[in-house]
C-alpha positions in Angstrom: 49.5 -9.3 -15.3 50.8 -8.4 -18.8 48.2 -9.8 -21.1 45.4 -10.8 -18.9 44.5 -14.1 -17.4 43.8 -17.3 -19.3 41.0 -18.1 -16.9 39.3 -15.0 -18.1 39.8 -15.7 -21.8 42.9 -13.7 -22.8 45.9 -15.8 -21.7 48.6 -15.1 -19.1 52.4 -15.2 -18.8 52.4 -18.5 -17.0 50.2 -20.3 -19.5 52.3 -19.0 -22.5 55.6 -20.4 -21.2 57.0 -23.5 -22.6 57.2 -26.9 -20.8 60.9 -26.6 -20.0 60.5 -23.1 -18.4 57.6 -24.3 -16.3 59.5 -27.3 -15.1 62.5 -25.1 -14.1 60.2 -22.8 -12.2 58.7 -25.8 -10.4 62.2 -26.8 -9.3 63.0 -23.3 -8.1 65.4 -22.4 -10.9 63.3 -20.1 -12.9 62.7 -16.5 -12.1 59.6 -15.7 -14.0 56.5 -15.0 -11.9 53.0 -16.2 -12.9 50.0 -14.0 -13.4 49.2 -11.7 -10.5 45.6 -12.9 -10.5 44.9 -14.9 -7.3 42.5 -17.1 -9.2 45.1 -17.8 -11.8 47.9 -18.5 -9.3 45.6 -21.0 -7.6 44.6 -22.7 -10.8 48.2 -23.1 -12.2 50.0 -23.9 -8.9 51.4 -27.5 -8.9 49.0 -29.6 -6.8 51.8 -31.2 -4.7 55.0 -29.5 -3.3 57.2 -32.3 -4.7 55.6 -32.3 -8.1 54.3 -35.8 -7.7 52.0 -37.2 -5.0 53.7 -39.3 -2.3 52.3 -41.4 0.5 50.3 -39.3 3.0 51.1 -36.1 1.1 48.2 -33.7 0.7 47.9 -30.7 -1.6 48.7 -27.4 0.2 45.8 -25.3 1.4 45.0 -22.3 -0.9 45.6 -18.9 0.7 42.5 -17.4 2.3 41.1 -14.4 0.5 41.6 -11.1 2.3 38.6 -10.1 4.3 36.2 -7.6 2.7 36.3 -4.2 4.3 33.5 -3.8 6.8 30.6 -1.6 5.7 28.0 0.3 7.7 24.5 1.0 6.3 24.6 4.5 7.5 28.2 5.3 6.5 27.9 3.5 3.1 31.6 2.5 3.2 34.4 1.8 5.6 33.7 1.9 9.3 32.5 -0.4 12.0 30.7 -3.5 10.7 26.9 -3.4 10.9 25.5 -5.5 13.8 24.1 -8.9 12.8 20.4 -9.8 13.2 21.4 -11.8 16.3 22.7 -8.5 17.8 19.3 -6.9 17.2 17.7 -9.7 19.2 20.0 -9.4 22.2 18.1 -8.1 25.3 19.4 -4.9 26.8 20.6 -5.4 30.3 18.9 -3.4 33.1 15.6 -3.1 31.3 12.8 -1.8 33.6 10.3 -4.0 31.7 10.0 -7.8 31.7 9.7 -7.6 27.9 13.3 -7.0 26.7 13.8 -3.7 24.9 16.0 -4.3 21.9 18.6 -2.1 20.2 17.2 -0.9 16.9 19.6 0.9 14.5 18.5 3.0 11.6 15.2 4.1 13.2 13.8 7.6 13.9 10.7 8.3 15.9 8.8 11.6 15.4 5.9 12.9 17.3 3.2 15.2 15.9 1.5 17.8 18.1 -1.8 15.9 18.7 -0.6 13.5 21.5 2.9 14.1 22.7 2.4 12.2 25.9 1.6 9.0 24.1 4.6 9.5 21.7 6.9 9.9 24.7 5.6 6.8 26.3 6.2 4.8 23.1 9.8 6.3 22.8 10.5 5.4 26.5 9.3 1.9 25.9 11.6 1.5 22.9 14.5 3.1 24.6 14.7 5.8 22.0 14.6 9.6 21.9 12.0 11.4 19.9 13.4 13.0 16.8 13.7 16.8 16.5 10.8 18.4 14.7 9.4 21.9 14.9 5.7 22.5 14.0 4.3 26.0 13.8 1.7 28.0 12.0 2.0 31.2 9.9 -0.2 34.1 10.6 -2.7 32.9 8.0 -2.9 29.5 9.9 -0.8 27.6 7.3 1.0 24.7 8.9 4.8 24.7 8.8 7.0 21.7 9.7 10.8 21.6 10.0 12.6 18.2 10.5 15.6 18.9 12.6 17.8 15.9 11.9 18.9 13.7 9.0 16.6 10.8 8.0 18.5 9.6 4.9 18.2 5.9 4.7 16.3 5.7 8.0 13.2 3.8 9.0 10.9 6.7 10.1 7.8 6.4 12.4 5.5 9.4 12.8 3.0 9.2 15.7 0.0 11.4 15.2 -3.5 10.7 16.5 -6.7 11.9 14.9 -8.0 14.0 17.8 -8.2 17.6 18.9 -8.0 19.9 15.9 -8.4 17.0 13.5 -8.0 18.8 10.2 -4.9 20.7 11.4 -3.3 17.5 12.8 -4.1 15.6 9.7 -2.5 18.2 7.5 0.5 18.3 9.8 0.9 14.5 9.5 0.8 14.7 5.7 3.4 17.4 5.6 5.7 15.4 8.0 5.3 12.3 5.9 6.2 14.2 2.7 9.1 16.0 4.3 10.7 12.7 5.4 10.0 11.0 2.1 11.7 13.7 0.0 14.6 13.7 2.5 15.5 10.2 1.2 14.2 8.2 4.2 14.1 4.4 3.6 10.5 3.9 4.8 7.9 6.1 6.4 5.3 4.6 8.7 2.4 6.6 10.0 1.3 5.5 13.4 -2.3 6.8 13.8 -3.8 5.4 17.0 -7.2 7.0 16.3 -7.9 7.1 12.6 -9.6 10.4 11.5 -12.9 10.3 9.5 -13.2 6.6 10.2 -17.0 6.9 10.7 -17.4 8.2 7.1 -16.6 4.8 5.5 -19.7 4.4 3.3 -22.6 6.2 1.8 -25.1 6.3 4.7 -28.8 5.7 4.2 -29.9 8.4 6.7 -31.9 11.2 5.2 -33.4 11.4 1.8 -32.3 9.3 -1.2 -31.0 12.4 -3.0 -28.6 13.3 -0.1 -27.6 9.7 0.3 -26.5 9.5 -3.4 -24.2 12.5 -3.0 -22.7 11.5 0.4 -18.8 11.3 0.4 -16.7 8.4 1.6 -14.2 10.6 3.5 -12.2 7.7 5.0 -11.2 6.7 1.4 -10.2 10.2 0.7 -7.9 10.3 3.8 -6.4 6.9 2.7 -5.6 8.4 -0.7 -4.0 11.5 0.9 -1.7 9.5 3.1 -0.6 7.3 0.2 0.0 10.3 -2.1 2.0 12.1 0.7 4.4 9.2 0.7 3.4 6.8 3.6 4.7 3.3 3.0 2.9 1.7 6.0 0.0 2.5 8.4 -0.3 1.3 12.0 -3.7 2.1 13.6 -5.9 0.7 16.3 -9.6 -0.4 16.4 -10.8 1.0 13.1 -14.5 1.9 13.2 -14.9 -0.4 10.3 -12.2 -3.0 9.6 -12.8 -2.8 5.8 -11.2 0.6 5.8 -7.9 -1.4 5.5 -9.1 -2.1 1.9 -9.1 1.6 1.1 -5.3 1.6 1.1 -2.9 0.2 -1.5 -0.1 0.0 1.1 0.1 -2.3 4.1 -2.1 -1.5 7.1 -1.8 -3.1 10.6 -5.1 -2.6 12.5 -4.2 -3.4 16.1 -6.8 -4.3 18.8 -7.4 -3.0 22.3 -9.2 -6.2 23.2 -6.3 -7.9 25.0 -5.8 -4.8 27.2 -9.5 -4.6 27.8 -9.6 -8.2 29.0 -6.7 -7.6 31.3 -8.4 -4.5 32.8 -11.7 -6.4 33.4 -10.0 -9.3 35.2 -7.9 -6.9 37.4 -10.5 -4.3 38.3 -13.9 -5.9 38.3 -14.2 -8.4 41.1 -17.5 -9.8 39.8 -16.3 -10.3 36.3 -17.3 -14.0 36.3 -20.9 -12.9 36.8 -20.9 -10.2 34.2 -22.5 -9.8 30.8 -20.8 -8.0 27.8 -23.2 -5.6 26.1 -22.9 -4.0 22.7 -24.7 -0.6 22.5 -25.5 -1.2 18.8 -25.8 -4.1 16.4 -22.6 -3.1 14.6 -20.5 -4.0 17.6 -21.9 -7.6 18.0 -18.8 -9.2 16.7 -16.6 -7.2 19.1 -18.6 -8.2 22.2 -19.0 -11.9 21.2 -15.2 -12.1 20.9 -14.7 -10.7 24.4 -17.5 -12.7 25.9 -16.1 -15.9 24.5 -12.6 -15.2 25.9 -14.1 -14.4 29.4 -16.6 -17.4 29.1 -19.6 -15.2 29.9 -22.8 -14.3 28.1 -23.4 -11.2 25.9 -26.3 -9.0 24.9 -26.9 -6.2 22.5 -29.0 -3.1 22.2 -30.7 -2.2 18.9 -30.9 1.5 18.4 -32.5 3.6 15.8 -31.3 7.1 15.0 -33.3 10.1 13.6 -30.0 11.7 12.6 -26.3 11.6 13.6 -25.6 11.9 17.3 -29.3 11.6 18.1 -30.9 8.2 19.2 -34.6 7.7 18.6 -35.3 4.5 20.6 -33.3 1.5 22.0 -34.3 -2.2 22.4 -32.4 -4.6 24.7 -31.8 -8.1 23.4 -30.6 -10.3 26.3 -31.0 -10.9 30.1 -28.9 -8.6 32.3 -30.9 -9.0 35.6 -28.7 -9.2 38.7 -25.5 -9.0 36.7 -22.7 -6.6 36.1 -23.1 -5.1 32.7 -20.1 -4.0 30.7 -20.8 -1.9 27.7 -18.1 -2.2 25.0 -17.7 0.0 22.0 -14.9 1.3 19.7 -15.6 5.0 20.3 -17.8 7.5 22.1 -18.3 11.0 20.8 -21.2 12.9 22.5 -21.9 9.8 24.7 -25.7 9.9 24.0 -25.7 6.3 23.0 -23.8 4.8 25.9 -25.7 7.0 28.5 -29.1 5.9 27.1 -27.8 2.3 27.0 -26.7 2.6 30.7 -30.2 3.8 31.7 -31.7 0.8 29.7 -29.5 -1.7 31.5 -30.2 -0.3 35.0 -34.0 -0.4 34.3 -33.5 -4.0 33.1 -32.0 -5.0 36.5 -28.2 -4.7 36.0 -26.5 -4.3 39.4 -23.5 -2.2 38.0 -22.8 -0.7 34.6 -19.3 -0.1 33.2 -18.4 1.3 29.8 -15.1 0.4 28.1 -14.3 2.3 25.0 -11.2 2.4 22.7 -11.4 6.0 21.6 -12.9 8.5 24.0 -13.6 11.5 21.9 -16.0 13.1 24.5 -17.1 16.2 22.5 -19.9 18.6 23.3 -22.1 17.6 26.3 -20.3 14.2 26.8 -18.7 15.0 30.1 -21.9 16.3 31.7 -23.8 13.3 30.4 -21.3 10.9 31.9 -21.4 12.6 35.3 -25.2 12.4 35.4 -25.3 8.7 34.1 -25.2 5.7 36.4 -21.8 4.4 35.5 -19.4 2.9 37.9 -16.5 3.8 35.6 -16.0 4.8 31.9 -12.7 3.3 30.8 -11.0 4.5 27.6 -7.5 3.9 26.1 -5.1 6.8 25.7 -5.2 6.8 21.9 -6.7 10.3 22.6 -5.4 12.6 25.5 -7.7 12.3 28.5 -5.9 14.4 31.2 -8.1 17.5 31.0 -11.3 15.4 30.7 -10.4 13.3 33.8 -10.1 16.5 35.8 -13.8 17.3 35.1 -15.1 13.7 35.3 -13.8 11.4 38.0 -15.6 8.4 36.4 -13.2 8.4 33.5 -10.2 6.0 33.7 -7.7 5.1 31.0 -5.8 2.0 29.8 -2.3 2.7 28.6 -1.8 1.1 25.1 1.7 2.6 24.5 3.3 -0.8 25.0 1.2 -2.3 22.2 2.1 0.5 19.7 5.8 0.2 20.8 5.9 -3.5 20.3 4.2 -3.1 16.9 6.9 -0.6 15.9 9.7 -2.9 17.1 8.3 -5.9 15.3 7.7 -4.0 12.1 11.2 -2.5 12.1 12.8 -6.0 12.7 10.6 -7.7 10.1 8.7 -9.8 12.7 5.0 -10.8 12.8 2.6 -8.5 14.7 -0.2 -11.1 15.0 1.0 -11.9 18.5 -0.4 -8.5 19.6 -3.9 -9.5 18.5 -4.4 -11.7 21.5 -1.6 -10.7 24.0 -0.5 -7.6 25.8 3.3 -7.1 25.9 4.6 -7.3 29.4 
């Protein structure tokens, strides 16, 4: 194109020719070529091969534009075309689960050192391999993290539970988030099955007024630390207080163990239709009413008063448990003083059997010995916290695997799908 295209405002060789030259070229006698612009050729081409429309004659079809070179998100240029969204939703053949495991490109799953078994279960469920990461400590106990693979442009998920050495594991999580963020990852999601410092969500009224006015809100501090480290999204389970989600300025998905708890009750307690759901404190009333409604049974609660943390002063039972199976439901148990006293109260009130179902089984201090001496049929916890060692010392402890819930939440988040289905269903 010598002088540009008329269609773009500068004129072209075809448009500047005279009428006679254009007519000769239409008849095939001229030798001048029009502008090289495909748009210009299409605009100035005679509409009919013969120059005039005849009966049944149609304008010739315009040439199809050349296909754009395929691009890959990871390659940033030429290469195999990225799979469509329909390809992401195609079930993988030969899946061992009835819920189809889906191919998910551009995703990396890392595991912290707090609960490697749960991370491996989630990775197996998703059909992925855990990313390479090395965590160690210097001689002065500083935490060191080395990410062993590229995360540029990837959707990163880091699984780290708030258990064991909580402060070390929290610091490790913050360093891993920051390491992935400054390595140009597309998004970093912290999967924290048991959120640390969740019980310090408000200024408590225990103790003197002076100490109350200076109490910290540590859960808010942890939320700020995660955001500053570079987390773009948080996935957790059964927060001690659901309003902790408001401490964050980033999206938070608070999953619930309730569907898995209902499934366990129906499969393992034969007399579940004659049971009563009991909350060991007034704060869990909403939790037990939801479970009782879905099982179509009654509920009760125990009002407790504490002298100080981890020490119960007295308990009052509100409800009738006589000749029924009592199921204590709570979000966490630490030293287990509350649930053991509650079990004694239920047995003295006429309950035939007592079960305890907890989301987070911390079991610190004298918890194991208290459970062994209490009148529980079973103490059921989820595996948000590792329980293998504790189960060796206490045969009453059983666990519910919630890895499929976390895996499905990760899959749905990565594919941009809703996770509200998980609030009332257990993935198969």
